C-alpha positions in Angstrom: 75.3 31.8 24.8 74.2 33.7 21.5 70.3 35.0 22.4 67.7 33.6 20.0 66.3 36.6 18.9 67.6 40.4 18.9 66.1 43.7 18.5 67.7 45.8 16.3 66.3 49.5 16.3 67.1 52.3 13.7 66.8 55.7 15.3 65.2 58.4 13.1 61.8 60.7 13.0 58.4 59.4 10.9 57.6 62.3 8.3 58.6 61.7 5.1 60.0 65.1 4.7 63.0 63.9 7.2 63.4 61.1 5.5 66.9 62.0 4.4 67.9 64.3 7.1 71.3 63.3 9.2 69.1 62.2 12.6 67.6 59.3 9.7 71.0 57.9 9.3 69.6 54.8 11.9 66.4 54.7 9.6 68.2 54.0 6.6 70.5 51.1 8.4 68.1 49.0 8.9 66.2 49.8 5.9 69.3 48.8 4.0 69.9 45.5 6.0 65.9 44.5 5.4 66.6 44.9 1.4 69.7 42.9 1.5 69.0 40.1 3.4 65.7 39.7 2.5 63.7 40.4 5.7 59.7 40.5 5.6 57.8 43.5 4.5 57.6 46.5 7.1 54.5 46.3 9.3 53.1 48.5 11.9 53.6 47.3 15.7 55.0 48.5 19.1 54.2 52.2 18.0 56.6 51.4 15.2 57.2 49.5 12.0 58.9 46.2 12.2 60.7 43.7 9.5 61.5 40.2 10.7 64.6 38.1 9.2 67.2 35.5 10.1 71.4 36.5 10.0 73.5 33.6 10.1 70.7 31.5 12.0 70.1 34.2 14.4 66.5 35.7 14.4 66.5 39.7 14.3 63.7 41.8 14.4 64.2 45.2 12.9 62.4 48.5 14.2 62.0 52.1 13.3 60.0 53.5 16.0 57.4 56.1 15.0 57.4 57.9 18.4 59.8 60.5 16.9 63.2 61.2 18.4 62.4 62.4 22.1 60.4 59.2 22.5 62.8 56.3 21.3 62.5 54.2 24.0 58.9 53.9 24.1 58.2 51.8 20.9 61.8 49.8 21.6 60.7 49.3 25.1 57.4 47.5 24.0 59.0 45.2 21.3 61.6 44.3 23.8 59.0 43.4 26.4 56.5 41.5 23.9 59.6 39.2 23.1 61.2 39.1 26.4 64.7 40.7 24.8 67.0 41.4 27.3 69.0 44.7 26.9 72.3 42.9 26.2 70.4 41.4 22.8 69.5 45.1 21.7 71.2 46.9 19.0 70.6 50.6 18.5 71.8 52.0 14.8 72.1 55.9 15.4 73.8 59.4 14.2 77.3 60.3 15.8 78.5 63.6 15.6 82.1 63.2 17.4 82.5 60.7 14.0 83.6 62.0 11.2 81.6 61.5 7.8 81.3 57.7 7.0 83.1 56.3 10.5 81.6 53.5 12.2 82.1 52.5 15.8 80.2 49.5 18.1 80.1 50.2 21.8 78.1 48.6 24.5 76.5 51.1 27.1 77.8 54.6 27.6 76.3 58.1 27.8 74.0 59.6 25.5 76.0 62.4 25.1 73.3 64.7 24.5 71.0 62.4 22.0 67.5 62.4 22.6 66.6 59.1 21.4 69.4 57.5 23.7 68.1 58.6 26.3 65.0 58.0 25.7 66.2 54.4 25.5 68.1 54.4 28.4 65.3 55.5 30.3 63.0 53.3 29.2 65.0 50.2 29.5 66.1 51.4 32.6 69.9 50.5 31.7 72.5 52.2 29.2 74.0 48.8 28.6 72.7 47.7 25.1 75.0 47.9 21.7 74.9 50.8 19.8 76.1 51.2 16.5 77.3 55.2 15.8 77.3 56.0 12.6 79.4 58.9 11.7 77.7 62.4 10.4 80.6 64.5 11.3 80.3 68.1 13.9 79.1 71.3 12.1 81.8 73.1 14.0 80.1 74.9 16.8 76.8 73.9 19.3 74.7 76.5 18.3 74.6 74.7 14.5 74.0 71.5 15.9 70.1 71.5 15.7 70.5 73.0 12.3 72.8 69.9 11.1 71.4 66.8 12.3 68.0 68.2 10.8 69.5 69.4 7.4 69.0 66.9 4.4 72.4 64.7 3.6 74.3 67.2 0.5 74.5 65.5 -2.7 78.1 65.3 -2.2 77.6 63.0 1.0 75.6 60.6 -1.2 78.7 58.3 -2.6 80.0 57.7 0.6 76.4 57.8 2.6 75.5 54.8 0.0 79.1 53.1 0.6 78.1 53.0 4.3 75.1 51.8 4.2 75.6 48.8 1.7 78.7 47.5 4.1 76.7 48.0 7.0 74.0 45.7 5.5 76.8 43.3 4.2 78.2 42.7 7.5 75.4 42.8 9.5 75.7 38.8 10.2 78.6 39.4 11.8 77.2 41.7 14.0 74.2 39.2 14.7 77.0 36.7 15.6 77.9 39.3 18.5 81.3 40.1 17.0 81.4 43.6 17.1 85.1 44.2 16.1 85.0 41.8 12.7 81.8 43.8 12.0 84.0 46.9 12.3 87.0 45.5 10.5 84.7 44.4 8.0 82.8 47.8 7.5 86.3 49.5 7.2 87.4 47.5 4.8 84.6 47.9 2.5 84.6 51.6 2.7 88.4 52.2 2.3 88.9 54.6 -0.3 85.5 56.1 -0.4 85.3 58.3 2.4 84.4 62.2 1.8 86.8 64.5 1.0 87.6 66.2 4.3 88.0 69.4 2.7 84.2 69.2 2.0 83.2 67.9 5.3 81.7 70.8 6.4 79.4 73.1 4.7 79.7 76.9 4.7 76.4 77.4 6.2 74.3 74.8 8.0 71.6 72.9 5.5 68.1 74.2 5.3 65.5 72.7 7.2 62.4 72.1 4.8 59.9 71.1 7.3 61.4 73.6 10.4 61.8 72.2 13.9 58.6 70.4 15.5 57.1 71.7 18.3 57.4 69.8 21.3 53.6 68.3 22.7 52.8 65.4 24.0 51.3 63.9 21.1 54.5 64.5 19.1 57.7 65.2 20.8 60.4 67.6 19.1 62.7 65.3 16.8 65.3 65.9 19.1 69.0 66.8 18.7 72.0 64.2 18.3 74.2 65.5 20.7 76.5 68.6 21.8 79.8 67.0 20.8 80.6 66.0 24.6 82.3 62.8 25.0 80.2 59.3 25.8 
């Protein structure tokens, strides 16, 4: 039976200077869905920002945790507890190093593969059995470069495929709300066919500069976290 309400959380970091970083593609995805489907304005709740709307008759609560990546699960747990939403009605959108830029995969459960936002969510929900929409950002080629890669802005050359991907995700969102992930992935693939990045330009010669620099880890402002180490889930 399809749940009456679903919680869709995009992962990212809250500072404006981080808004175009690869690590924030989860925020970008839920923003695109809210715009495309006329969701309510974003408002502050559950230590994050929420927008409400309907997709195919299902109520969807979009959430952008404002707790920094390492504590994403705190915000997700608060929203899920308030609305009594079980893990199988929760979907998390996040950046994925192990997928080439522009590719998407949907899976239920699995490991965090070093992604601190997923680690936090697993810990706070007490289970990894929620749906993950994995948005490919590619891998910089070595573990040492991962931190600078995920906290670097998307390059100008990335904008065409990034915009196509976000548009496709928002257009196909009703299929995800219907809990049919395979048709959702198929539609995204169809809509983005022929608009993938040039493999020769997939990896820059050196990591992108980080405008704001890495955040210091404190109790009030956790560090943004890494997207993973390239280990398989």
